[in-house]
C-alpha positions in Angstrom: 0.0 0.0 0.0 2.8 2.4 0.8 4.4 1.7 -2.6 1.1 2.5 -4.3 0.6 5.6 -2.1 4.1 6.8 -2.9 3.6 6.3 -6.6 0.3 8.2 -6.4 2.0 11.1 -4.6 4.8 11.2 -7.2 2.2 11.3 -10.0 0.2 14.0 -8.2 3.3 16.1 -7.7 4.4 15.7 -11.3 1.0 16.7 -12.7 0.8 19.7 -10.3 4.1 20.9 -11.6 3.1 20.8 -15.2 2.6 24.3 -16.7 -0.8 24.8 -18.4 0.9 26.7 -21.2 3.4 23.9 -21.7 0.6 21.3 -21.9 -1.3 23.5 -24.4 1.9 23.8 -26.5 2.4 20.0 -26.5 -1.2 19.3 -27.4 -1.1 21.9 -30.1 2.2 20.6 -31.4 0.7 17.1 -31.5 -2.3 18.1 -33.6 -0.2 20.4 -35.8 2.0 17.5 -36.6 -1.1 15.3 -37.1 -2.2 17.7 -39.9 1.3 17.2 -41.6 1.0 13.4 -41.7 0.2 13.3 -45.4 3.8 12.2 -46.2 3.1 8.8 -44.5 -0.1 8.3 -46.5 1.5 8.6 -49.8 2.1 4.9 -50.0 -1.7 4.6 -49.8 -2.5 7.5 -52.1 -0.1 6.5 -54.8 -2.2 3.5 -55.8 -5.1 5.8 -56.7 -3.0 8.6 -58.1 -0.9 6.4 -60.3 -4.0 4.6 -61.5 -5.6 7.9 -62.4 -2.6 9.1 -64.3 -2.0 5.7 -66.0 -5.6 4.7 -66.8 -7.7 7.9 -66.8 -5.1 10.2 -68.3 -3.4 7.7 -70.5 0.1 8.5 -69.3 2.9 5.9 -69.4 3.5 6.1 -65.6 4.0 3.3 -63.0 4.6 3.1 -59.3 8.3 3.6 -59.7 7.8 6.9 -61.4 5.2 8.3 -58.9 7.5 7.4 -56.1 9.3 10.6 -57.0 6.5 12.6 -55.6 7.2 11.3 -52.1 10.9 11.8 -52.6 10.5 15.4 -53.7 8.3 16.0 -50.7 10.9 14.6 -48.3 13.8 16.6 -50.0 11.8 19.9 -49.9 10.9 19.3 -46.3 14.6 18.8 -45.5 15.6 22.0 -47.3 13.0 24.0 -45.5 13.7 22.7 -42.0 16.8 24.8 -41.3 15.2 28.1 -42.6 12.1 27.2 -40.5 14.2 27.0 -37.4 15.9 30.3 -38.1 12.6 32.0 -38.8 11.2 30.6 -35.5 14.2 32.1 -33.6 13.5 35.5 -35.1 9.7 35.7 -35.4 8.4 33.2 -32.8 6.2 30.2 -33.5 2.9 31.7 -34.6 4.0 33.6 -37.7 6.0 30.6 -39.0 3.1 28.2 -38.4 0.6 30.5 -40.1 2.8 30.9 -43.2 3.3 27.2 -43.4 -0.4 26.4 -43.1 -1.1 28.7 -46.1 1.7 27.1 -48.2 0.8 23.4 -47.5 -3.0 23.5 -47.7 -2.8 25.6 -50.9 -0.4 23.2 -52.5 -2.5 20.1 -51.6 -5.6 21.8 -53.1 -3.8 22.8 -56.2 -2.9 19.2 -56.8 -6.6 18.6 -57.5 -6.0 20.7 -60.6 -2.5 19.5 -61.4 -3.6 15.8 -61.8 -5.4 16.8 -65.0 -2.3 18.5 -66.4 1.1 16.9 -66.4 2.9 14.7 -63.9 5.5 17.5 -63.5 2.9 19.8 -62.0 1.9 17.0 -59.5 5.6 16.9 -58.5 5.7 20.6 -58.0 2.4 21.0 -56.0 2.1 17.8 -53.9 5.8 17.1 -53.8 7.9 20.3 -53.7 5.5 23.0 -52.4 3.8 20.7 -49.9 7.2 19.5 -48.6 8.5 23.1 -48.2 5.5 24.0 -46.1 5.9 20.9 -43.9 9.6 21.6 -43.4 9.1 25.2 -42.4 7.1 24.2 -39.4 8.2 20.7 -38.6 10.8 21.7 -36.0 8.7 24.5 -34.4 6.5 22.4 -32.1 9.6 20.5 -31.0 11.6 23.7 -30.1 8.6 25.2 -28.3 8.2 22.0 -26.3 11.9 21.9 -25.4 11.6 25.4 -24.0 8.7 24.4 -21.8 10.2 21.0 -20.7 14.0 21.2 -21.1 14.5 18.1 -19.0 12.2 15.8 -20.9 13.3 16.2 -24.5 12.8 12.5 -25.3 9.1 12.6 -24.2 8.5 15.9 -26.0 10.0 14.5 -29.2 7.9 11.4 -28.9 4.6 13.2 -28.2 5.0 15.9 -30.9 6.4 13.8 -33.7 4.0 11.1 -32.7 1.2 13.3 -34.1 3.1 13.4 -37.4 3.0 9.6 -37.6 -0.6 9.3 -36.3 -1.8 11.7 -39.1 -1.6 8.7 -41.4 -4.7 7.2 -39.7 -6.8 10.2 -40.4 -5.7 10.7 -44.0 -5.4 7.0 -45.0 -8.9 6.4 -43.8 -10.1 9.6 -45.5 -8.5 8.7 -48.8 -9.8 5.1 -49.0 -13.2 5.8 -47.7 -13.7 8.7 -50.1 -12.2 7.0 -53.2 -13.0 3.4 -52.8 -16.1 2.9 -50.5 -17.1 -0.3 -52.4 -13.7 -2.0 -51.9 -13.0 -2.3 -55.7 -9.9 -4.4 -56.3 -7.0 -3.6 -58.7 -6.9 -5.4 -62.0 -4.2 -7.9 -63.0 -1.9 -5.0 -64.1 -1.9 -3.6 -60.5 -4.0 -0.5 -61.4 -7.5 0.5 -60.5 -9.8 0.7 -63.6 -13.2 1.5 -61.9 -14.5 4.6 -63.6 -16.3 6.0 -60.5 -13.3 5.6 -58.3 -11.0 7.3 -60.8 -13.4 10.2 -61.3 -13.1 11.0 -57.5 -9.3 11.2 -57.4 -9.0 15.0 -58.1 -11.6 15.8 -55.4 -9.7 13.9 -52.7 -7.1 16.6 -52.6 -9.6 19.3 -51.9 -11.1 17.3 -49.1 -7.6 16.6 -47.6 -6.6 20.3 -47.8 -9.8 21.4 -46.0 -9.4 18.9 -43.2 -5.7 19.9 -42.7 -6.6 23.6 -42.7 -9.3 23.1 -40.0 -6.9 21.3 -37.7 -4.1 23.8 -38.2 -6.4 26.8 -37.3 -7.2 25.2 -34.0 -3.5 24.7 -33.2 -2.4 28.3 -33.5 -3.7 29.4 -30.0 -1.4 27.0 -28.1 1.7 27.6 -30.1 3.6 30.1 -27.9 7.0 30.1 -26.1 7.2 30.1 -22.3 7.4 33.6 -20.7 10.9 34.9 -19.7 12.1 33.4 -16.5 10.1 30.1 -17.0 13.4 28.1 -16.6 13.8 29.5 -13.1 10.3 28.5 -12.3 10.8 25.0 -13.6 14.0 24.8 -11.5 12.1 25.9 -8.3 9.3 23.4 -8.9 11.7 20.6 -9.5 13.6 21.4 -6.3 10.4 21.4 -4.3 9.4 18.1 -5.8 12.8 16.6 -5.1 12.6 17.7 -1.4 9.1 16.3 -1.0 9.9 12.9 -2.6 13.6 12.5 -1.8 13.1 9.6 0.5 11.1 7.7 -2.2 13.5 8.2 -5.1 15.5 5.0 -5.9 18.8 4.7 -7.6 17.4 4.1 -11.1 15.4 7.4 -11.0 18.5 9.3 -9.9 20.5 7.8 -12.7 17.8 8.8 -15.1 17.7 12.4 -13.9 21.5 12.6 -14.0 21.6 11.3 -17.6 18.9 13.8 -18.8 20.8 16.7 -17.2 24.1 15.8 -18.8 23.8 18.6 -21.3 21.1 21.0 -19.9 21.7 22.1 -16.4 18.9 23.0 -14.0 19.0 26.7 -14.8 19.3 26.0 -18.5 22.6 27.9 -18.7 25.0 25.2 -20.0 27.4 26.0 -22.8 25.9 24.5 -26.0 27.6 23.6 -29.2 27.2 25.9 -32.2 26.4 24.3 -35.6 30.0 24.8 -36.8 31.4 23.3 -33.6 29.1 20.3 -33.8 30.1 19.7 -37.4 33.7 19.3 -36.3 32.8 16.3 -34.1 32.7 12.6 -35.0 29.4 12.3 -33.1 27.7 14.6 -35.6 28.6 12.4 -38.6 27.6 9.2 -36.7 24.2 10.7 -36.0 23.9 11.8 -39.6 24.9 8.4 -41.0 22.5 6.5 -38.7 19.7 8.9 -39.7 20.6 8.8 -43.4 20.8 5.0 -43.7 17.6 4.4 -41.8 15.8 7.0 -44.0 16.7 4.8 -47.0 14.4 2.1 -45.7 11.8 4.8 -44.9 11.8 5.9 -48.5 11.4 2.4 -49.7 8.6 1.3 -47.5 6.6 4.5 -47.6 6.5 4.3 -51.4 5.9 0.5 -51.8 4.1 -1.0 -48.9 0.6 -0.9 -50.5 1.7 -1.5 -54.1 3.7 -4.5 -52.8 0.7 -5.7 -50.7 -1.6 -5.6 -53.8 0.6 -8.3 -55.4 -0.5 -10.8 -52.7 -3.8 -9.3 -51.4 -6.8 -8.2 -53.5 -8.6 -6.4 -50.7 -8.3 -2.6 -50.6 -10.1 -2.2 -47.3 -7.8 -4.7 -45.6 -4.8 -2.7 -47.0 -6.5 0.4 -45.6 -6.4 -1.4 -42.2 -2.7 -2.1 -42.7 -2.1 1.6 -43.6 -4.1 2.9 -40.7 -2.5 0.5 -38.2 0.9 1.5 -39.6 0.1 5.1 -38.6 -0.7 3.9 -35.0 2.6 2.1 -34.8 4.3 5.0 -36.4 3.0 7.2 -33.5 3.7 4.6 -30.8 7.2 4.1 -32.1 8.1 7.7 -32.0 6.8 8.0 -28.4 8.0 4.6 -27.2 11.5 4.9 -28.6 11.7 8.5 -27.2 10.8 7.2 -23.7 13.4 4.4 -24.0 16.0 7.0 -25.1 15.3 9.0 -22.0 15.7 5.9 -19.9 18.7 4.1 -21.5 20.3 6.8 -23.7 20.7 7.2 -27.4 23.2 4.6 -28.3 21.6 1.4 -26.9 18.2 2.4 -28.0 19.3 3.2 -31.6 21.2 -0.1 -31.8 18.0 -2.0 -30.9 16.0 0.0 -33.4 18.4 -0.4 -36.3 18.9 -4.1 -35.7 15.1 -4.7 -35.7 14.5 -2.6 -38.8 17.4 -4.4 -40.6 16.0 -7.9 -39.9 12.4 -6.9 -40.9 13.5 -5.5 -44.3 15.5 -8.7 -45.0 12.5 -10.9 -44.3 9.5 -8.8 -45.6 9.1 -10.5 -48.9 9.1 -14.0 -47.3 6.6 -12.9 -44.7 4.1 -11.6 -47.3 4.2 -14.9 -49.1 3.2 -16.7 -46.0 -0.1 -14.8 -45.7 -1.9 -11.5 -45.1 -1.6 -11.8 -41.3 2.2 -12.0 -41.4 2.4 -9.3 -44.0 0.3 -7.0 -41.7 2.5 -7.8 -38.7 5.7 -7.1 -40.6 4.5 -3.8 -42.0 3.3 -2.6 -38.6 6.6 -3.7 -37.1 8.6 -1.8 -39.8 6.7 1.4 -39.1 7.1 1.0 -35.4 10.9 0.6 -35.8 11.7 3.2 -38.4 9.5 5.9 -36.8 11.8 6.0 -33.7 14.6 7.2 -35.9 13.1 10.7 -35.9 12.6 11.0 -32.2 15.9 9.3 -31.3 18.2 11.4 -33.6 16.6 14.7 -32.6 16.9 13.7 -28.9 20.5 12.5 -29.5 21.3 15.8 -31.1 19.8 17.8 -28.2 21.5 15.7 -25.6 24.9 15.7 -27.4 25.1 19.3 -28.4 22.7 21.2 -26.2 19.2 22.5 -27.0 20.1 26.0 -28.1 21.3 25.0 -31.6 19.3 21.7 -31.8 17.0 23.1 -34.5 19.9 24.1 -36.8 22.0 21.0 -36.2 19.1 18.7 -36.7 18.1 20.7 -39.7 21.4 19.9 -41.3 21.1 16.3 -40.4 17.6 16.2 -41.8 18.7 17.9 -45.1 21.7 15.6 -45.7 19.8 12.6 -44.4 17.3 13.0 -47.2 20.0 12.7 -49.9 19.6 8.9 -50.0 15.9 9.4 -50.8 16.5 10.0 -54.6 18.9 7.0 -54.6 16.1 4.8 -53.1 13.6 6.1 -55.6 16.0 5.6 -58.5 16.3 1.9 -57.4 12.5 1.6 -57.4 12.2 3.3 -60.7 14.9 1.2 -62.5 14.7 -2.1 -60.7 11.0 -2.7 -59.8 9.7 -3.6 -63.2 12.6 -6.0 -64.1 13.6 -7.5 -60.8 10.5 -7.1 -58.5 10.3 -6.3 -54.8 12.7 -8.9 -53.4 15.9 -7.3 -54.6 14.8 -3.8 -53.4 14.0 -5.1 -49.9 17.3 -7.0 -49.8 19.3 -3.8 -50.7 17.3 -1.9 -48.1 18.2 -4.4 -45.4 21.9 -4.1 -46.3 21.8 -0.3 -46.1 20.1 -0.3 -42.7 22.8 -2.6 -41.4 25.2 0.3 -42.0 23.1 2.4 -39.5 23.6 -0.3 -36.9 27.4 -0.2 -37.3 27.4 3.7 -37.1 25.4 3.6 -33.9 27.5 0.8 -32.2 30.6 3.0 -32.7 28.8 6.2 -31.5 30.4 8.2 -28.7 29.0 11.5 -27.4 31.2 14.6 -27.9 33.0 16.2 -24.9 31.2 18.9 -22.9 32.1 22.5 -23.5 
């Protein structure tokens, strides 16, 4: 009973110490990222988009070619991440978020017109412009959350970017329910030929843009930095909590607190690395390499999970379940791996993640041949594993170099980490038709093994 009572007192004290403004910022950040989750629905959307372009518009385009839309989106997002961080430092969160909302929702809506033109315009609207808008604001909720909760960066990363992953549920369900309510299957060529389904494809972009805009408007109110002096208030609250619960804190909790304070001191005044200083350390390039090589598999699976599934499963609503469940595991992975990172540190957590992702990519083709149940399990496990890359690397960056320049340092990692995206898409474009999915997944597993090696050899930089 005493143990339960002590746990309840600790929980009550922790909840009491939470700042309402910080909670509002986290909730707003979660839903803002939720509205950005269209990137992780492109694997679902591409089956309808490619069928529309190939069948309805008569263009010689397959899944390998339309994979470039997702790649352009990711590259543009990476290019805009660093400018978005700089704009946040100068203008604050709300102007940046407002500008981004206008860019992204407009670009999605314009894609409804672009699909009746050329594929190049689809690349520009849904790929480049949409990605730029996402990149401008992607890091803002994280940086706001870090200011409110400087000692819980892993949890902040997991909660905020978890919304980004969970957005796939909303938009995957919206896309399939709107476009294919009758569960029409693809033909033997892998494309949809149903006339009513194809006629609805342009309209789905207008619906998606409207839903995203509504969510983003609701998030603006909570996106604000803590008032000046908030760090001192946090310090005082933490000291009071420690005095009240000191006799109940065991050795593991003390180690956990010590690990989380290794870079950011209680008053937030520690000397942080600048971007130039970070780029002179080996740790920066190990973080970059781990991120880059894992993102290779992200590019592969985001583009192909449904097109690959359609080879073995002629049930679009079941594949919608796979996609929606993937979004749940995408969210759970970002949060779960972030919590593990706070508890065990970056290196052991990332080793576990990369090892799991590597083994899953090696065996995906064999799992799908066994049956739909194993295919579903493997896809969900892949999304759970790779999603942690984003919360782990940003947390590893903050813990290694300090939170002041985290946005800029992670922005550089994000940009260069996306450079393997075009390589992955080129493999899909050139190899898929002649060699099938098996070779692509094998190459992806080999590349991910490199991330495992980079993480095993990781050592944090010295403190300044």
